[in-house]
ZAMARGU-4260 file (C-alpha; in steps of 0.2 Angstrom, whole numbers, plus 5000, padded with zeros to 4 digits):
<rodrens>
0) 5009/5085/5090 | 5003/5097/5077 | 5002/5085/5062 | 4999/5088/5044 | 4992/5073/5034
5) 4992/5074/5015 | 4977/5064/5011 | 4969/5055/5025 | 4951/5051/5019 | 4954/5036/5009
10) 4961/5018/5013 | 4978/5020/5022 | 4975/5038/5027 | 4958/5035/5034 | 4965/5020/5045
15) 4980/5031/5050 | 4970/5046/5055 | 4958/5037/5066 | 4973/5031/5076 | 4982/5048/5077
20) 4966/5056/5083 | 4964/5043/5096 | 4982/5046/5102 | 4978/5065/5104 | 4987/5072/5089
25) 4981/5089/5083 | 4977/5085/5065 | 4976/5095/5049 | 4971/5086/5033 | 4975/5093/5016
30) 4964/5085/5003 | 4954/5089/4988 | 4938/5088/4998 | 4930/5074/4989 | 4927/5064/5005
35) 4921/5067/5022 | 4934/5072/5035 | 4932/5066/5053 | 4925/5078/5067 | 4937/5088/5077
40) 4950/5087/5062 | 4955/5103/5053 | 4952/5102/5034 | 4962/5112/5022 | 4954/5109/5004
45) 4966/5109/4989 | 4975/5100/4976 | 4993/5097/4980 | 4997/5098/4961 | 4991/5116/4962
50) 5003/5130/4966 | 4989/5141/4970 | 4980/5129/4982 | 4996/5125/4991 | 4997/5144/4997
55) 4985/5139/5010 | 4999/5130/5019 | 5010/5145/5018 | 5018/5150/5035 | 5010/5135/5044
60) 5022/5125/5054 | 5020/5107/5060 | 5029/5095/5071 | 5025/5080/5060 | 5021/5079/5041
65) 5014/5063/5034 | 5014/5061/5015 | 5003/5047/5010 | 4999/5053/4992 | 5016/5059/4985
70) 5023/5050/4970 | 5036/5062/4963 | 5050/5071/4971 | 5042/5088/4966 | 5026/5083/4975
75) 5035/5083/4992 | 5047/5098/4988 | 5032/5109/4985 | 5025/5104/5002 | 5041/5108/5011
80) 5043/5124/5001 | 5027/5130/5009 | 5028/5123/5026 | 5046/5122/5030 | 5054/5107/5039
85) 5043/5098/5051 | 5051/5100/5069 | 5049/5082/5073 | 5047/5070/5058 | 5042/5068/5040
90) 5034/5052/5037 | 5033/5046/5019 | 5024/5031/5011 | 5035/5024/4998 | 5034/5007/4990
95) 5042/4990/4990 | 5039/4990/4972 | 5055/5000/4970 | 5066/4984/4972 | 5074/4976/4957
100) 5070/4958/4953 | 5082/4946/4962 | 5086/4928/4964 | 5091/4932/4982 | 5076/4935/4994
105) 5069/4942/5004 | 5073/4960/4999 | 5079/4970/5014 | 5080/4989/5015 | 5098/4989/5006
110) 5092/4978/4991 | 5095/4985/4974 | 5083/4997/4967 | 5075/4996/4950 | 5078/5012/4941
115) 5064/5008/4929 | 5052/5006/4943 | 5036/5016/4941 | 5039/5020/4959 | 5056/5028/4956
120) 5050/5045/4960 | 5048/5039/4978 | 5066/5033/4979 | 5071/5051/4973 | 5060/5058/4987
125) 5068/5047/5000 | 5086/5052/4995 | 5081/5070/4994 | 5074/5070/5012 | 5090/5062/5018
130) 5101/5075/5009 | 5091/5090/5015 | 5093/5084/5033 | 5075/5083/5035 | 5071/5070/5050
135) 5061/5056/5041 | 5054/5039/5042 | 5050/5030/5026 | 5038/5015/5024 | 5040/5003/5009
140) 5024/4992/5010 | 5021/4978/4998 | 5003/4975/4992 | 4992/4984/5004 | 4974/4976/5006
145) 4960/4978/5018 | 4943/4987/5020 | 4942/5002/5008 | 4955/4996/4996 | 4953/5005/4980
150) 4966/4994/4971 | 4959/4978/4963 | 4969/4965/4974 | 4958/4955/4985 | 4943/4961/4976
155) 4950/4954/4959 | 4950/4936/4967 | 4933/4938/4976 | 4924/4944/4960 | 4929/4928/4951
160) 4926/4916/4965 | 4909/4921/4970 | 4903/4922/4952 | 4910/4905/4948 | 4922/4912/4935
165) 4939/4904/4931 | 4953/4912/4941 | 4968/4914/4930 | 4985/4911/4939 | 5002/4913/4931
170) 5014/4898/4929 | 5010/4884/4941 | 5005/4896/4955 | 5021/4894/4965 | 5028/4912/4964
175) 5029/4919/4981 | 5021/4936/4984 | 5018/4946/5000 | 5003/4956/5006 | 5000/4967/5021
180) 4984/4973/5030 | 4981/4992/5030 | 4978/4991/5049 | 4995/4984/5052 | 5003/4997/5041
185) 4993/5011/5050 | 4998/5005/5067 | 5016/5004/5062 | 5016/5022/5055 | 5008/5028/5071
190) 5020/5020/5082 | 5035/5026/5072 | 5031/5044/5076 | 5034/5041/5095 | 5050/5031/5093
195) 5067/5039/5092 | 5074/5023/5084 | 5063/5026/5068 | 5072/5043/5065 | 5080/5043/5047
200) 5075/5025/5044 | 5068/5016/5029 | 5056/5001/5034 | 5049/4987/5024 | 5031/4984/5030
205) 5020/4970/5026 | 5013/4954/5032 | 5025/4942/5042 | 5024/4928/5029 | 5024/4927/5010
210) 5011/4917/5000 | 5011/4908/4984 | 4998/4914/4971 | 4989/4898/4975 | 4990/4903/4993
215) 4982/4919/4989 | 4968/4910/4980 | 4966/4899/4995 | 4964/4914/5007 | 4951/4922/4995
220) 4942/4905/4994 | 4941/4904/5013 | 4935/4922/5014 | 4921/4918/5002 | 4916/4902/5012
225) 4923/4890/4999 | 4937/4877/4998 | 4951/4879/4985 | 4946/4863/4977 | 4930/4871/4972
230) 4939/4885/4962 | 4941/4883/4944 | 4960/4888/4943 | 4967/4891/4925 | 4986/4892/4924
235) 4992/4904/4910 | 5009/4906/4902 | 5015/4924/4906 | 5030/4923/4894 | 5018/4922/4880
240) 5010/4939/4884 | 5016/4957/4881 | 5020/4967/4897 | 5004/4976/4896 | 4993/4960/4895
245) 5002/4953/4910 | 4995/4968/4920 | 4978/4960/4919 | 4983/4949/4933 | 4983/4960/4949
250) 5000/4955/4957 | 5018/4957/4951 | 5022/4941/4942 | 5038/4934/4950 | 5044/4932/4968
255) 5041/4947/4978 | 5046/4945/4996 | 5053/4958/5009 | 5062/4956/5026 | 5052/4965/5040
260) 5065/4962/5053 | 5071/4980/5055 | 5053/4987/5058 | 5049/4973/5070 | 5064/4977/5080
265) 5064/4996/5080 | 5046/4998/5083 | 5042/4982/5094 | 5029/4979/5081 | 5022/4964/5073
270) 5008/4961/5060 | 4992/4956/5068 | 4983/4949/5053 | 4987/4933/5044 | 4982/4932/5026
275) 4967/4921/5030 | 4961/4933/5044 | 4964/4948/5033 | 4955/4942/5018 | 4941/4937/5029
280) 4940/4954/5037 | 4941/4962/5020 | 4927/4951/5013 | 4915/4953/5027 | 4918/4971/5031
285) 4920/4979/5014 | 4917/4968/4999 | 4900/4961/5005 | 4894/4979/5008 | 4900/4986/4991
290) 4896/4972/4978 | 4893/4978/4961 | 4881/4970/4948 | 4892/4976/4934 | 4909/4967/4934
295) 4920/4968/4918 | 4928/4951/4916 | 4933/4954/4898 | 4952/4956/4901 | 4952/4938/4908
300) 4951/4931/4891 | 4968/4937/4886 | 4975/4927/4901 | 4964/4912/4898 | 4969/4912/4879
305) 4987/4908/4885 | 4981/4895/4897 | 4991/4878/4899 | 4974/4870/4903
</rodrens>
């Protein structure tokens, strides 16, 4: 199919584009041109925030449009205004971060939305796609990790473990979170394009199991060739910190778990990576190849100052 990918040269996009190319899609990437584009892929250079740059899409028609980088409704509306509706599907990467905190878990695709979520623009986009009658498939991943991750998730833990630094963990480490490997997400997105069952559906997409924060430390320690007993874990009190200070810890503080039953059923898909396997893959095939000598640990002190230890 003639497929337009908004993004496509970093992390999720890079992993997805390699799959789509292997499946024979006729690919066009619209990016700012800061990174190399694969061979045999058309590259349109531009910034999606620029009305002038978007003119390059004028009168272009696509079977599939995949929006990885859109954050606000206006981002997607501008793309449709220039290209028209895709004839087959609009695939949109939203976020499980839209769900409101709840005592009833896991979140399914009908769980309450947090109107104050920083991802609320994605919810508005989801609703607009449905109201406009644009055939869509929406993905709501939890924390995405893996080779090429530009968000400090697994790297945050690796940095502290290999440098023998304290690893600050909120509470007693028993809050449950959920991470999903980038390759699993890319595979699910690729499959969805071929499945009628995925039309006009929203999917949670993540790993098959949740993990406590201590479990995340254990997976990171394993990837670094250590045992969790060798790690200096310091438990801190998040209630004593202001919201901005809590963000010095890289994961949402609280239970964060989604139900992926729908996507497993509709796409006949299951995550291939366990957390242990995924962290090991990320450590071996990314972190070790891109280590930095200058790591800023200064923000840790704010967490350590509120330590129970």
